[in-house]
C-alpha positions as CSV (number, residue, x, y, z in Angstrom):
1,X,104.5,75.7,131.8
2,X,106.2,79.1,131.5
3,X,109.5,78.3,133.3
4,X,109.6,74.7,132.1
5,X,109.3,75.7,128.5
6,X,112.3,78.1,128.9
7,X,114.4,75.3,130.4
8,X,113.3,72.8,127.8
9,X,114.2,75.2,125.0
10,X,117.6,75.9,126.6
11,X,118.2,72.1,126.8
12,X,117.5,71.7,123.1
13,X,119.9,74.6,122.4
14,X,122.5,73.0,124.8
15,X,122.6,75.9,127.2
16,X,120.9,74.4,130.2
17,X,123.2,73.7,133.1
18,X,121.7,70.6,134.8
19,X,119.4,69.0,132.3
20,X,116.4,68.8,134.7
21,X,117.6,66.2,137.1
22,X,118.1,66.4,140.8
23,X,121.6,67.6,141.5
24,X,123.3,68.7,144.7
25,X,123.2,72.5,145.0
26,X,122.1,73.2,141.4
27,X,119.7,76.0,140.9
28,X,118.1,74.8,137.7
29,X,117.3,71.2,138.8
30,X,114.0,69.4,139.1
31,X,113.0,67.9,142.5
32,X,110.6,65.0,142.5
33,X,108.6,63.4,145.4
34,X,110.9,60.7,146.7
35,X,108.1,58.6,148.2
36,X,106.1,58.4,144.9
37,X,107.6,55.1,143.6
38,X,106.9,53.3,147.0
39,X,103.3,54.6,146.9
40,X,102.8,53.4,143.3
41,X,104.2,50.0,144.3
42,X,101.8,49.8,147.2
43,X,98.9,50.7,145.0
44,X,99.8,48.0,142.5
45,X,100.3,45.4,145.2
46,X,96.9,46.3,146.7
47,X,95.2,45.9,143.3
48,X,97.0,42.7,142.6
49,X,96.2,41.4,146.1
50,X,92.5,42.1,145.5
51,X,92.7,40.4,142.1
52,X,94.4,37.3,143.6
53,X,91.9,37.1,146.4
54,X,88.8,37.3,144.3
55,X,90.1,34.9,141.7
56,X,91.1,32.4,144.5
57,X,87.5,32.7,145.9
58,X,86.1,32.3,142.5
59,X,88.1,29.1,141.8
60,X,87.4,27.8,145.3
61,X,83.6,28.2,144.7
62,X,83.8,26.6,141.2
63,X,82.4,29.7,139.5
64,X,85.6,30.8,137.7
65,X,85.0,31.8,134.1
66,X,86.6,34.2,131.5
67,X,83.9,36.9,131.8
68,X,84.3,36.9,135.6
69,X,88.1,37.1,135.3
70,X,87.6,40.2,133.0
71,X,85.3,41.7,135.7
72,X,87.9,41.1,138.4
73,X,90.6,42.6,136.3
74,X,88.4,45.7,135.8
75,X,87.8,45.9,139.5
76,X,91.5,45.6,140.2
77,X,92.3,48.3,137.6
78,X,89.7,50.6,139.2
79,X,91.2,50.1,142.6
80,X,94.6,50.9,141.2
81,X,93.2,54.0,139.6
82,X,91.8,55.2,142.9
83,X,95.0,54.4,144.9
84,X,97.5,55.8,142.3
85,X,99.3,58.7,143.9
86,X,99.8,62.0,142.2
87,X,103.4,62.8,141.3
88,X,104.6,66.1,142.6
89,X,107.6,67.8,140.8
90,X,109.1,71.2,141.4
91,X,111.7,73.2,139.6
92,X,112.9,76.8,139.7
93,X,109.7,78.8,139.8
94,X,107.1,76.1,139.2
95,X,105.4,73.1,140.9
96,X,103.5,70.4,138.9
97,X,101.2,67.6,140.0
98,X,100.6,64.7,137.6
99,X,97.9,62.2,138.2
100,X,96.8,59.3,135.9
101,X,94.9,61.4,133.4
102,X,96.2,65.0,133.7
103,X,99.0,67.3,134.6
104,X,98.6,70.6,136.4
105,X,101.2,73.2,137.3
106,X,101.5,76.6,138.9
107,X,104.3,79.2,138.7
108,X,105.3,79.6,142.3
109,X,106.7,83.0,141.8
110,X,103.3,84.2,140.5
111,X,101.1,82.6,143.3
112,X,98.1,84.6,144.2
113,X,96.3,82.3,146.7
114,X,97.2,79.4,149.0
115,X,94.3,77.5,150.6
116,X,94.7,74.7,153.2
117,X,91.7,72.6,154.0
118,X,92.1,70.2,156.9
119,X,89.8,67.3,157.4
120,X,89.6,63.6,156.4
121,X,91.8,64.3,153.4
122,X,93.8,67.4,153.9
123,X,94.4,69.4,150.7
124,X,96.6,72.3,149.7
125,X,95.3,74.4,146.8
126,X,97.7,76.8,145.0
127,X,96.5,79.4,142.4
128,X,98.7,81.6,140.3
129,X,98.1,84.8,138.4
130,X,98.0,82.9,135.1
131,X,94.8,81.1,136.1
132,X,96.5,77.8,136.9
133,X,95.4,75.8,139.9
134,X,97.0,72.8,141.6
135,X,95.6,70.7,144.4
136,X,97.9,68.3,146.4
137,X,98.2,66.4,149.6
138,X,100.3,68.5,152.1
139,X,101.8,65.3,153.5
140,X,103.8,65.0,150.3
141,X,105.5,68.4,151.0
142,X,106.0,67.4,154.7
143,X,107.7,64.2,153.7
144,X,110.0,65.9,151.2
145,X,111.6,69.1,152.5
146,X,113.2,69.9,149.1
147,X,109.7,70.2,147.5
148,X,108.6,72.4,150.4
149,X,111.6,74.6,150.0
150,X,111.0,75.1,146.3
151,X,107.4,76.1,147.1
152,X,108.4,78.4,150.0
153,X,111.0,80.1,147.8
154,X,108.5,80.9,145.1
155,X,105.8,81.9,147.6
156,X,108.2,84.4,149.2
157,X,109.0,85.9,145.8
158,X,105.3,86.2,145.1
159,X,104.6,87.8,148.4
160,X,107.5,90.3,148.0
161,X,106.1,91.1,144.5
162,X,102.7,91.8,146.1
163,X,100.9,88.9,144.3
164,X,100.4,86.5,147.2
165,X,97.7,88.2,149.3
166,X,95.8,85.3,150.8
167,X,97.1,82.1,152.4
168,X,100.7,82.9,153.2
169,X,100.0,82.3,156.9
170,X,98.7,78.8,156.0
171,X,101.9,78.0,154.1
172,X,104.0,79.4,157.0
173,X,102.2,77.1,159.4
174,X,102.8,74.1,157.1
175,X,106.5,75.0,156.9
176,X,106.7,75.4,160.7
177,X,105.0,72.0,161.1
178,X,107.6,70.5,158.8
179,X,110.4,72.1,160.7
180,X,108.9,70.9,164.0
181,X,108.5,67.4,162.7
182,X,112.1,67.4,161.4
183,X,113.5,68.7,164.7
184,X,111.4,66.2,166.6
185,X,112.7,63.4,164.4
186,X,116.3,64.4,165.1
187,X,115.6,64.6,168.8
188,X,113.9,61.2,168.9
189,X,116.7,59.6,166.8
190,X,119.4,61.0,169.1
191,X,117.4,60.0,172.2
192,X,117.1,63.5,173.6
193,X,113.3,63.9,173.4
């Protein structure tokens, strides 16, 4: 990752300001999806719940055996793999998405295309001029305004540089939707509706 390598190299040399953690007001900090740990916990609980249920049914039917237990563990691990959420992280000039098996990133200041596909599972696809491509759930950005702000800042820089030619309107709609949801939440919390 172009920007991340620069920050990591500066950290090794002792010149980085914030060390890559979320800090209040720092420009060189890393922002991580704040709901990720809760989603991982939910995925693990669902997998363990399924494992407990099928083992209980196996014991109740009198068919419990070691090979069947291995099968149920495999089924629970598969369910966890399907439910495991991608971890979205953003820093100055980059956004990364890490799943179970791979990590993808884009340089937000070099974005060339933003595509939003709405449907059963809405996806936001970001492509940069280096050939990198990231696909993520836009609800992650809507739930964490700091991540959305990092993406917006990089997309504006890319648009001003003339790189981002397609999809800026989709990103603007997503930002407006986040602003509307945030304002609506404030109104509902204060009872003003």
